[in-house]
N, C-alpha and C positions, 0 to 999 in steps of 0.2 A: 506493501499500500505505501503512494507517495502521501508526503507530508503536507499537501494541502489536502487531499482526500480523509488524512486523517480530524485534522481542520476542519474542513467541513462535518466529518461525522460528528462532532464535537462542538458543532457549531462558534466556534470560536474565529472572531472577524476582524481582529487588532493587528495592525502590522508590525510590531513587536509583540514578542509572545514571552511572558518569564515563566519560567516552572510552576509556579503557582496559580498560572491563568489556568494553564493545563489543569493542574487539579483542581479547580474550582469548575471548572466545564466537564470535569469527569465525573464528582459527586452531581450536578446538575443535572447531567443526565440518565445517569446512574438514577436518582430521587424519580427522573422520567421515565425511564422505559425497564424499570423495576418490574419482573417477572408476575409481582403480585398486585402492579398494580394495573397494566399493559396484554391486557391478553398476546400481543405478538414481541412482547418484552423480550424474550428468548432468545429471537432469533436478532432482535435490534441491538440488544446489550452484546451479542457474538462480534458486531463489527467497532459497537463501539468500546470495547475491549482491547479490540485490533488498533482500532486506532491510540486511546492510549499508551499502549503499549510502542507502538511506533514512535508516538514524537516523546514519551518518556525516555528514550535512545537519542532522543535526539542531543546536538549541543547548543546550550540556550546561551541568551535570550535567539529567538528564532525569528530572522526577521523574510517580513513577505512582502515582493515587492507591488505596487497599485494594480498592475495589471491582473494580478492573480483575480480571480473571479471566485466569489464568496456565496455559498450556496447551504442551508441549513438541511445539507443530507440527511441526517440522521430523523429529524422529522417527515422527510418526503419516504425516505425507507419504511419509516413506523408503518406511515400513512397506507403503503403499496401493500403492505405485509397485515397490514390488520382487515384490510380488504379481503383476501384473502385464507386468512387463516382457518377457519372456522369452516372450510371445503375437504371432506373426511377423504376422500380419494387424490386429492393433492399431494406431491412430496413435494415440500421445501427443504432447499439450501443454503447457507448463503457460504459462499466461497470470496473470502477477500473485504471489497464491500459492495460487490455484485448477491441479490440474491436469484436464485433460479429455483423454475417450478415447472416437474413433469407430473405424469400420470396420465387421468382420464381428464384434458383438458377442457375437451371440446364441448361440455357443456359449461363451461365458464370461460368462455374465450370473448366474449363482450367484458366481462367484471376486467380479466387482465390488462385488456388493453386502456380502457377506464382508469385502472390503476397506474398504468404506466412501464408496464411488463410488455416485450417486444417479444419476438419469435427469431429463433434461432432454426433456421432451417437447416443446418447441418447437426445441431447437435439433438435436434427434436425437442427441444424443452425452452422455455417461455423467461425471459430475463428482464430483472430492473437494475438498472445501472447509474449511475450519476450524469449527468447531462454532460458536465465538463470532463468528462471522462468518452467519449466520442473518440475514435481512431483516427491518428494525425496521419499514418500509412498504412500501406497495406505490410503485412509481417508474417503472415500467411493464417492459416487457421489452428489452435489449437483443441485439441479434445479435451472432452470432458474431465476424464483424467488427468489429463495435463495441468489443467486450472485446476485441479483440486489438487495437487501434488506443489504443484508454486503456490497457492496461497493458501491451503487449507480448507477443510472443509466443515459445517456444521449441519446435522439434520435438526428439523426444526419441528418439534413435536408440540402443540399447544395442548390447553387446558381439555382442548373439546375432543383430541383424539384420543387423551388419557382416557379419558369418560367412557369413550366407546369401545376402546380395549378389555 
């Protein structure tokens, strides 16, 4: 995960960031996206924890140029996941700061599109990504297994799915 993506997940918009800013943003995100408070909290917390891990290894102070686009990606990811988390026949996983959905998606195509998910023809899966992560140049396509290996992968199991089991 890039530093700017980690900052966007934690909703940090300052141009000069200290470790205290990162800790405060992490605590605020944990409070907002905790699984006890939020249905899609587990999946969002995966991305928040990864963002915090990336930023905690950085050299402080972190200076971001004014051309970088700040977005509240944590909130976008949370909203997208909350809109599909209750669908029992979907398998959802978080790889880096992207969310992937597969399974019986035909019934939920319109909901997935409305939530900001896009269809990956090569992987036969739906994905949600930050808008600022559009491909800048073609590097070839990676399989989902290569993506899982590179960025890590965490399956999302909601309370709804646990109740059905």
